[in-house]
Biopython code that builds the backbone (N, CA, C, O; Angstrom):
import numpy as np
from Bio.PDB.StructureBuilder import StructureBuilder

atoms = [
    (1, "MET", "N", (-10.000, -21.618, 23.342)),
    (1, "MET", "CA", (-9.061, -21.126, 22.472)),
    (1, "MET", "C", (-8.329, -19.793, 22.476)),
    (1, "MET", "O", (-8.787, -18.940, 21.715)),
    (2, "PRO", "N", (-6.797, -19.334, 23.534)),
    (2, "PRO", "CA", (-7.111, -18.491, 23.355)),
    (2, "PRO", "C", (-6.704, -16.948, 22.607)),
    (2, "PRO", "O", (-5.979, -16.947, 21.612)),
    (3, "SER", "N", (-7.090, -16.023, 23.022)),
    (3, "SER", "CA", (-7.070, -14.549, 22.279)),
    (3, "SER", "C", (-6.867, -13.336, 22.880)),
    (3, "SER", "O", (-6.952, -13.169, 24.096)),
    (4, "LYS", "N", (-6.586, -12.431, 22.041)),
    (4, "LYS", "CA", (-6.757, -10.997, 23.244)),
    (4, "LYS", "C", (-6.909, -10.109, 21.816)),
    (4, "LYS", "O", (-6.522, -10.351, 20.672)),
    (5, "THR", "N", (-7.485, -9.221, 22.273)),
    (5, "THR", "CA", (-8.068, -7.804, 21.355)),
    (5, "THR", "C", (-7.150, -7.051, 21.456)),
    (5, "THR", "O", (-6.487, -6.689, 22.428)),
    (6, "VAL", "N", (-7.118, -6.816, 20.419)),
    (6, "VAL", "CA", (-5.845, -5.269, 20.592)),
    (6, "VAL", "C", (-5.710, -4.056, 19.719)),
    (6, "VAL", "O", (-6.504, -4.254, 18.799)),
    (7, "THR", "N", (-5.113, -2.902, 19.532)),
    (7, "THR", "CA", (-5.456, -1.582, 19.103)),
    (7, "THR", "C", (-4.106, -1.995, 17.730)),
    (7, "THR", "O", (-3.054, -2.590, 17.965)),
    (8, "VAL", "N", (-4.479, -1.565, 16.593)),
    (8, "VAL", "CA", (-3.591, -0.984, 15.854)),
    (8, "VAL", "C", (-2.184, -0.347, 15.798)),
    (8, "VAL", "O", (-2.268, 0.678, 15.123)),
    (9, "GLY", "N", (-1.147, -0.513, 16.163)),
    (9, "GLY", "CA", (-0.399, 0.841, 16.722)),
    (9, "GLY", "C", (0.470, 1.318, 15.403)),
    (9, "GLY", "O", (0.885, 2.474, 15.323)),
    (10, "SER", "N", (0.701, 0.386, 14.427)),
    (10, "SER", "CA", (1.192, 1.219, 12.916)),
    (10, "SER", "C", (0.741, 2.546, 12.625)),
    (10, "SER", "O", (-0.374, 2.881, 13.024)),
    (11, "SER", "N", (1.378, 3.257, 12.057)),
    (11, "SER", "CA", (0.590, 4.398, 11.771)),
    (11, "SER", "C", (-0.031, 4.236, 9.989)),
    (11, "SER", "O", (-0.769, 5.062, 9.453)),
    (12, "VAL", "N", (0.372, 3.276, 9.492)),
    (12, "VAL", "CA", (-0.518, 3.207, 8.104)),
    (12, "VAL", "C", (-1.369, 1.994, 8.313)),
    (12, "VAL", "O", (-2.379, 2.013, 7.610)),
    (13, "GLY", "N", (-1.235, 0.872, 9.137)),
    (13, "GLY", "CA", (-1.997, 0.306, 9.547)),
    (13, "GLY", "C", (-1.838, -1.430, 9.482)),
    (13, "GLY", "O", (-0.868, -1.707, 10.188)),
    (14, "LEU", "N", (-2.214, -2.221, 9.113)),
    (14, "LEU", "CA", (-1.540, -3.665, 8.873)),
    (14, "LEU", "C", (-1.612, -3.665, 6.937)),
    (14, "LEU", "O", (-2.484, -4.057, 6.161)),
    (15, "HIS", "N", (-0.464, -3.129, 6.754)),
    (15, "HIS", "CA", (-0.331, -2.683, 5.282)),
    (15, "HIS", "C", (0.827, -3.392, 5.190)),
    (15, "HIS", "O", (1.185, -4.151, 6.091)),
    (16, "ALA", "N", (1.644, -3.164, 3.871)),
    (16, "ALA", "CA", (2.568, -4.454, 3.562)),
    (16, "ALA", "C", (3.942, -4.695, 4.381)),
    (16, "ALA", "O", (4.562, -5.748, 4.531)),
    (17, "ARG", "N", (4.241, -3.339, 4.887)),
    (17, "ARG", "CA", (5.466, -3.630, 6.039)),
    (17, "ARG", "C", (5.240, -4.534, 7.029)),
    (17, "ARG", "O", (5.868, -5.551, 7.326)),
    (18, "PRO", "N", (4.071, -3.942, 7.598)),
    (18, "PRO", "CA", (3.712, -4.289, 8.833)),
    (18, "PRO", "C", (3.080, -5.760, 8.777)),
    (18, "PRO", "O", (3.483, -6.601, 9.581)),
    (19, "ALA", "N", (2.057, -6.092, 7.801)),
    (19, "ALA", "CA", (1.277, -7.311, 7.567)),
    (19, "ALA", "C", (2.916, -8.385, 6.937)),
    (19, "ALA", "O", (2.606, -9.576, 6.950)),
    (20, "ALA", "N", (3.721, -8.272, 6.676)),
    (20, "ALA", "CA", (4.978, -8.715, 6.119)),
    (20, "ALA", "C", (5.234, -8.862, 7.378)),
    (20, "ALA", "O", (4.556, -9.828, 7.730)),
    (21, "ILE", "N", (5.940, -8.384, 8.447)),
    (21, "ILE", "CA", (6.586, -8.217, 9.721)),
    (21, "ILE", "C", (5.634, -9.487, 11.038)),
    (21, "ILE", "O", (6.068, -10.219, 11.928)),
    (22, "ILE", "N", (4.577, -9.268, 10.646)),
    (22, "ILE", "CA", (3.406, -10.555, 11.334)),
    (22, "ILE", "C", (3.618, -11.559, 10.954)),
    (22, "ILE", "O", (3.927, -12.560, 11.599)),
    (23, "ALA", "N", (3.427, -11.385, 9.398)),
    (23, "ALA", "CA", (3.278, -12.365, 8.628)),
    (23, "ALA", "C", (4.826, -13.861, 8.928)),
    (23, "ALA", "O", (4.696, -15.054, 9.203)),
    (24, "GLU", "N", (5.768, -13.240, 8.763)),
    (24, "GLU", "CA", (6.978, -13.349, 9.444)),
    (24, "GLU", "C", (7.108, -14.276, 10.438)),
    (24, "GLU", "O", (7.263, -15.497, 10.414)),
    (25, "ALA", "N", (7.015, -13.454, 11.337)),
    (25, "ALA", "CA", (6.708, -14.015, 13.208)),
    (25, "ALA", "C", (5.544, -14.932, 12.978)),
    (25, "ALA", "O", (5.332, -15.706, 13.912)),
    (26, "ALA", "N", (4.953, -14.996, 12.218)),
    (26, "ALA", "CA", (3.849, -16.118, 12.703)),
    (26, "ALA", "C", (3.910, -17.343, 12.214)),
    (26, "ALA", "O", (3.350, -18.291, 12.764)),
    (27, "ALA", "N", (5.026, -17.502, 10.456)),
    (27, "ALA", "CA", (4.960, -18.202, 9.916)),
    (27, "ALA", "C", (6.005, -19.157, 11.130)),
    (27, "ALA", "O", (5.782, -20.314, 11.486)),
    (28, "ASP", "N", (7.037, -18.361, 11.545)),
    (28, "ASP", "CA", (7.857, -19.239, 12.632)),
    (28, "ASP", "C", (7.336, -19.637, 13.999)),
    (28, "ASP", "O", (8.110, -19.965, 14.898)),
    (29, "LEU", "N", (5.954, -19.606, 14.158)),
    (29, "LEU", "CA", (5.452, -20.124, 15.321)),
    (29, "LEU", "C", (5.228, -21.860, 15.125)),
    (29, "LEU", "O", (5.213, -22.338, 13.991)),
    (30, "ASP", "N", (5.084, -22.599, 16.169)),
    (30, "ASP", "CA", (4.115, -23.835, 16.030)),
    (30, "ASP", "C", (3.102, -23.664, 16.197)),
    (30, "ASP", "O", (2.485, -24.578, 16.743)),
    (31, "SER", "N", (2.494, -22.638, 15.894)),
    (31, "SER", "CA", (0.616, -22.616, 16.462)),
    (31, "SER", "C", (0.648, -21.465, 15.113)),
    (31, "SER", "O", (1.239, -20.562, 14.520)),
    (32, "ASP", "N", (-0.443, -22.298, 15.212)),
    (32, "ASP", "CA", (-1.690, -21.938, 13.785)),
    (32, "ASP", "C", (-2.018, -20.122, 14.969)),
    (32, "ASP", "O", (-2.034, -19.921, 16.183)),
    (33, "VAL", "N", (-2.179, -19.388, 13.972)),
    (33, "VAL", "CA", (-2.574, -17.729, 14.794)),
    (33, "VAL", "C", (-3.456, -17.324, 13.761)),
    (33, "VAL", "O", (-3.194, -17.544, 12.579)),
    (34, "THR", "N", (-4.604, -16.676, 14.178)),
    (34, "THR", "CA", (-5.651, -15.878, 13.372)),
    (34, "THR", "C", (-5.625, -14.466, 13.486)),
    (34, "THR", "O", (-4.937, -14.281, 14.489)),
    (35, "LEU", "N", (-5.982, -13.333, 13.034)),
    (35, "LEU", "CA", (-6.820, -12.336, 12.934)),
    (35, "LEU", "C", (-7.444, -11.997, 12.483)),
    (35, "LEU", "O", (-7.477, -12.144, 11.262)),
    (36, "SER", "N", (-8.597, -11.141, 13.314)),
    (36, "SER", "CA", (-9.844, -10.719, 12.847)),
    (36, "SER", "C", (-9.972, -9.101, 13.251)),
    (36, "SER", "O", (-9.317, -8.496, 14.100)),
    (37, "VAL", "N", (-11.065, -8.575, 12.340)),
    (37, "VAL", "CA", (-11.990, -7.421, 12.963)),
    (37, "VAL", "C", (-13.174, -7.336, 13.030)),
    (37, "VAL", "O", (-13.757, -7.945, 12.133)),
    (38, "ASP", "N", (-14.035, -6.619, 14.013)),
    (38, "ASP", "CA", (-15.317, -6.816, 14.691)),
    (38, "ASP", "C", (-16.410, -7.360, 13.113)),
    (38, "ASP", "O", (-16.392, -6.567, 12.172)),
    (39, "GLY", "N", (-17.076, -8.373, 12.994)),
    (39, "GLY", "CA", (-17.163, -8.616, 12.070)),
    (39, "GLY", "C", (-17.137, -9.040, 10.825)),
    (39, "GLY", "O", (-17.990, -9.102, 9.939)),
    (40, "GLY", "N", (-15.519, -9.453, 10.930)),
    (40, "GLY", "CA", (-15.010, -10.438, 9.783)),
    (40, "GLY", "C", (-14.600, -11.496, 10.003)),
    (40, "GLY", "O", (-14.436, -11.944, 11.137)),
    (41, "ASP", "N", (-14.311, -12.206, 8.746)),
    (41, "ASP", "CA", (-14.209, -13.703, 9.204)),
    (41, "ASP", "C", (-12.557, -13.544, 9.174)),
    (41, "ASP", "O", (-12.021, -12.683, 8.476)),
    (42, "PRO", "N", (-11.668, -14.638, 10.164)),
    (42, "PRO", "CA", (-10.483, -14.218, 10.779)),
    (42, "PRO", "C", (-9.976, -14.969, 9.487)),
    (42, "PRO", "O", (-10.589, -15.787, 8.801)),
    (43, "VAL", "N", (-8.406, -14.368, 9.299)),
    (43, "VAL", "CA", (-7.624, -14.914, 8.348)),
    (43, "VAL", "C", (-6.057, -15.349, 8.920)),
    (43, "VAL", "O", (-5.718, -14.982, 10.045)),
    (44, "ASP", "N", (-5.362, -15.960, 8.270)),
    (44, "ASP", "CA", (-4.185, -16.338, 8.656)),
    (44, "ASP", "C", (-3.201, -15.522, 8.988)),
    (44, "ASP", "O", (-2.829, -14.803, 8.060)),
    (45, "ALA", "N", (-2.433, -15.332, 10.396)),
    (45, "ALA", "CA", (-1.588, -14.472, 10.241)),
    (45, "ALA", "C", (0.077, -14.590, 10.129)),
    (45, "ALA", "O", (1.033, -13.966, 10.590)),
    (46, "GLY", "N", (-0.155, -15.961, 9.093)),
    (46, "GLY", "CA", (1.316, -16.454, 8.316)),
    (46, "GLY", "C", (1.105, -16.327, 7.186)),
    (46, "GLY", "O", (1.711, -17.049, 6.395)),
    (47, "SER", "N", (0.092, -15.279, 6.683)),
    (47, "SER", "CA", (-0.099, -14.513, 5.651)),
    (47, "SER", "C", (0.243, -13.353, 4.864)),
    (47, "SER", "O", (-0.113, -13.955, 3.851)),
    (48, "ALA", "N", (0.552, -12.417, 4.485)),
    (48, "ALA", "CA", (0.720, -11.146, 4.490)),
    (48, "ALA", "C", (-0.542, -10.729, 4.045)),
    (48, "ALA", "O", (-1.325, -9.972, 4.620)),
    (49, "LEU", "N", (-0.674, -11.349, 2.863)),
    (49, "LEU", "CA", (-1.553, -10.668, 1.741)),
    (49, "LEU", "C", (-3.285, -10.728, 1.944)),
    (49, "LEU", "O", (-4.234, -10.261, 1.314)),
    (50, "MET", "N", (-3.092, -11.811, 3.540)),
    (50, "MET", "CA", (-4.340, -12.095, 4.054)),
    (50, "MET", "C", (-4.798, -11.096, 4.995)),
    (50, "MET", "O", (-5.939, -10.636, 5.042)),
    (51, "ILE", "N", (-3.728, -10.767, 5.810)),
    (51, "ILE", "CA", (-3.665, -9.791, 6.580)),
    (51, "ILE", "C", (-3.871, -8.256, 6.264)),
    (51, "ILE", "O", (-4.130, -7.350, 7.055)),
    (52, "MET", "N", (-3.690, -8.207, 4.924)),
    (52, "MET", "CA", (-3.964, -6.589, 4.360)),
    (52, "MET", "C", (-5.254, -6.396, 3.750)),
    (52, "MET", "O", (-5.767, -5.435, 3.176)),
    (53, "THR", "N", (-5.703, -7.746, 4.070)),
    (53, "THR", "CA", (-7.261, -7.726, 3.295)),
    (53, "THR", "C", (-8.439, -7.310, 4.484)),
    (53, "THR", "O", (-9.512, -6.768, 4.220)),
    (54, "LEU", "N", (-8.078, -7.610, 5.535)),
    (54, "LEU", "CA", (-8.579, -7.240, 7.145)),
    (54, "LEU", "C", (-8.829, -5.980, 6.692)),
    (54, "LEU", "O", (-9.982, -5.648, 6.967)),
    (55, "GLY", "N", (-7.888, -4.706, 5.801)),
    (55, "GLY", "CA", (-8.244, -3.527, 5.886)),
    (55, "GLY", "C", (-8.272, -2.950, 7.021)),
    (55, "GLY", "O", (-9.082, -2.061, 7.283)),
    (56, "ALA", "N", (-7.230, -3.461, 7.984)),
    (56, "ALA", "CA", (-7.249, -2.412, 9.419)),
    (56, "ALA", "C", (-6.368, -1.430, 10.006)),
    (56, "ALA", "O", (-5.260, -1.666, 10.487)),
    (57, "GLU", "N", (-6.923, -0.354, 9.933)),
    (57, "GLU", "CA", (-5.823, 0.712, 9.818)),
    (57, "GLU", "C", (-5.271, 1.350, 11.662)),
    (57, "GLU", "O", (-5.819, 0.719, 12.566)),
    (58, "LYS", "N", (-4.879, 1.802, 11.843)),
    (58, "LYS", "CA", (-4.464, 2.628, 12.665)),
    (58, "LYS", "C", (-5.031, 2.785, 13.800)),
    (58, "LYS", "O", (-5.520, 3.902, 13.634)),
    (59, "GLY", "N", (-5.334, 2.458, 14.882)),
    (59, "GLY", "CA", (-6.718, 2.670, 16.496)),
    (59, "GLY", "C", (-7.982, 1.698, 16.243)),
    (59, "GLY", "O", (-8.995, 1.823, 16.931)),
    (60, "THR", "N", (-7.817, 0.100, 14.578)),
    (60, "THR", "CA", (-8.549, -0.630, 14.489)),
    (60, "THR", "C", (-8.589, -2.011, 15.427)),
    (60, "THR", "O", (-7.673, -2.818, 15.271)),
    (61, "GLN", "N", (-9.485, -2.251, 16.255)),
    (61, "GLN", "CA", (-9.514, -3.509, 17.085)),
    (61, "GLN", "C", (-9.488, -4.663, 16.239)),
    (61, "GLN", "O", (-10.412, -5.075, 15.537)),
    (62, "VAL", "N", (-8.243, -5.186, 16.381)),
    (62, "VAL", "CA", (-8.397, -6.657, 15.886)),
    (62, "VAL", "C", (-8.306, -7.462, 17.044)),
    (62, "VAL", "O", (-7.912, -7.092, 18.150)),
    (63, "THR", "N", (-8.801, -8.884, 16.631)),
    (63, "THR", "CA", (-8.590, -10.060, 17.641)),
    (63, "THR", "C", (-7.632, -10.968, 17.041)),
    (63, "THR", "O", (-7.558, -11.288, 15.855)),
    (64, "VAL", "N", (-6.787, -11.403, 18.173)),
    (64, "VAL", "CA", (-5.666, -12.376, 17.767)),
    (64, "VAL", "C", (-6.067, -13.686, 18.998)),
    (64, "VAL", "O", (-6.095, -13.872, 20.215)),
    (65, "GLU", "N", (-6.347, -14.409, 17.637)),
    (65, "GLU", "CA", (-6.967, -16.033, 18.383)),
    (65, "GLU", "C", (-5.694, -16.813, 17.876)),
    (65, "GLU", "O", (-5.020, -16.578, 16.873)),
    (66, "GLY", "N", (-5.500, -18.033, 19.044)),
    (66, "GLY", "CA", (-4.609, -19.018, 18.552)),
    (66, "GLY", "C", (-4.654, -20.558, 19.230)),
    (66, "GLY", "O", (-5.764, -20.846, 19.678)),
    (67, "ASP", "N", (-3.795, -21.414, 19.350)),
    (67, "ASP", "CA", (-4.109, -22.707, 20.382)),
    (67, "ASP", "C", (-2.954, -22.685, 21.430)),
    (67, "ASP", "O", (-2.573, -23.597, 22.164)),
    (68, "ASP", "N", (-2.410, -21.172, 21.286)),
    (68, "ASP", "CA", (-0.944, -20.705, 21.886)),
    (68, "ASP", "C", (-0.604, -19.948, 22.567)),
    (68, "ASP", "O", (0.472, -19.409, 22.306)),
    (69, "GLN", "N", (-1.504, -19.451, 24.020)),
    (69, "GLN", "CA", (-1.316, -17.860, 24.365)),
    (69, "GLN", "C", (-0.007, -17.307, 24.368)),
    (69, "GLN", "O", (0.005, -16.077, 24.409)),
    (70, "ALA", "N", (1.318, -17.985, 24.330)),
    (70, "ALA", "CA", (2.311, -17.551, 24.044)),
    (70, "ALA", "C", (2.528, -17.219, 22.497)),
    (70, "ALA", "O", (3.455, -16.700, 21.875)),
    (71, "ALA", "N", (1.643, -17.586, 22.243)),
    (71, "ALA", "CA", (2.009, -17.501, 20.424)),
    (71, "ALA", "C", (1.300, -15.977, 20.041)),
    (71, "ALA", "O", (1.600, -15.054, 19.284)),
    (72, "VAL", "N", (-0.147, -16.340, 21.293)),
    (72, "VAL", "CA", (-1.073, -15.468, 20.282)),
    (72, "VAL", "C", (-0.662, -13.991, 21.506)),
    (72, "VAL", "O", (-1.183, -12.906, 21.248)),
    (73, "ASP", "N", (0.108, -14.091, 22.547)),
    (73, "ASP", "CA", (0.615, -12.635, 22.936)),
    (73, "ASP", "C", (2.056, -12.561, 22.243)),
    (73, "ASP", "O", (2.642, -11.547, 22.623)),
    (74, "GLN", "N", (2.811, -13.331, 21.334)),
    (74, "GLN", "CA", (3.693, -12.557, 20.686)),
    (74, "GLN", "C", (2.892, -11.572, 19.693)),
    (74, "GLN", "O", (2.612, -10.385, 19.859)),
    (75, "ILE", "N", (2.577, -12.524, 18.487)),
    (75, "ILE", "CA", (1.225, -11.866, 17.528)),
    (75, "ILE", "C", (0.459, -10.519, 18.369)),
    (75, "ILE", "O", (0.357, -9.464, 17.743)),
    (76, "ALA", "N", (0.142, -10.564, 19.223)),
    (76, "ALA", "CA", (-0.600, -9.342, 19.995)),
    (76, "ALA", "C", (-0.031, -8.452, 19.819)),
    (76, "ALA", "O", (-0.547, -7.467, 19.292)),
    (77, "ALA", "N", (1.691, -8.500, 20.337)),
    (77, "ALA", "CA", (2.166, -7.256, 20.868)),
    (77, "ALA", "C", (2.932, -6.824, 19.064)),
    (77, "ALA", "O", (3.083, -5.664, 18.681)),
    (78, "LEU", "N", (3.263, -7.933, 18.320)),
    (78, "LEU", "CA", (3.104, -7.111, 17.425)),
    (78, "LEU", "C", (2.202, -6.563, 16.442)),
    (78, "LEU", "O", (2.696, -6.539, 15.315)),
    (79, "VAL", "N", (1.068, -6.133, 16.528)),
    (79, "VAL", "CA", (-0.118, -5.842, 16.228)),
    (79, "VAL", "C", (-0.099, -4.021, 16.644)),
    (79, "VAL", "O", (-0.428, -3.019, 16.009)),
    (80, "GLU", "N", (0.548, -4.288, 18.240)),
    (80, "GLU", "CA", (0.335, -3.031, 18.982)),
    (80, "GLU", "C", (1.429, -2.384, 18.246)),
    (80, "GLU", "O", (1.161, -1.445, 17.497)),
    (81, "LYS", "N", (2.271, -2.672, 18.345)),
    (81, "LYS", "CA", (3.542, -1.948, 17.734)),
    (81, "LYS", "C", (3.396, -1.270, 16.653)),
    (81, "LYS", "O", (2.448, -1.536, 15.914)),
    (82, "ASP", "N", (4.306, -0.246, 16.330)),
    (82, "ASP", "CA", (4.392, 1.022, 15.334)),
    (82, "ASP", "C", (5.308, 0.261, 14.779)),
    (82, "ASP", "O", (6.464, 0.400, 15.178)),
    (83, "LEU", "N", (4.986, -0.824, 13.620)),
    (83, "LEU", "CA", (6.457, -1.196, 12.698)),
    (83, "LEU", "C", (6.218, -0.562, 11.576)),
    (83, "LEU", "O", (7.234, -0.832, 10.935)),
    (84, "ASP", "N", (5.821, -0.160, 11.165)),
    (84, "ASP", "CA", (5.861, 1.304, 10.164)),
    (84, "ASP", "C", (7.362, 2.142, 10.634)),
    (84, "ASP", "O", (8.297, 2.672, 10.034)),
    (85, "ALA", "N", (7.062, 1.964, 11.722)),
    (85, "ALA", "CA", (8.417, 2.915, 12.206)),
    (85, "ALA", "C", (9.728, 2.235, 12.204)),
    (85, "ALA", "O", (10.755, 2.908, 12.293)),
    (86, "GLU", "N", (9.763, 1.015, 12.114)),
    (86, "GLU", "CA", (11.356, 0.590, 12.429)),
    (86, "GLU", "C", (12.677, 0.831, 11.137)),
    (86, "GLU", "O", (13.842, 0.516, 11.379)),
]
sb = StructureBuilder()
sb.init_structure("model")
sb.init_model(0)
sb.init_chain("A")
sb.init_seg("    ")
for serial, (resi, resn, name, xyz) in enumerate(atoms, 1):
    if name == "N":
        sb.init_residue(resn, " ", resi, " ")
    sb.init_atom(name, np.array(xyz, "f"), 0.0, 1.0, " ", f" {name:<3s}", serial, name[0])
structure = sb.get_structure()
């Protein structure tokens, strides 16, 4: 299963706005994608609420995993980006 570990780029971490943007993008995919932090259970990337439960702050390493490499890369790019700055 394709996976990629990236660093959270948003200054507020994966909280409300960044989580909502990532969840919306993941929900539009034809593939299941999960996010996890070291030692934690994977959560559905299509759920903003579940993403926020990760407690991922700026600089946290997050593993993005899914069925499709293109989907993993797309969501990983969003996790790395400062989505709160847009």
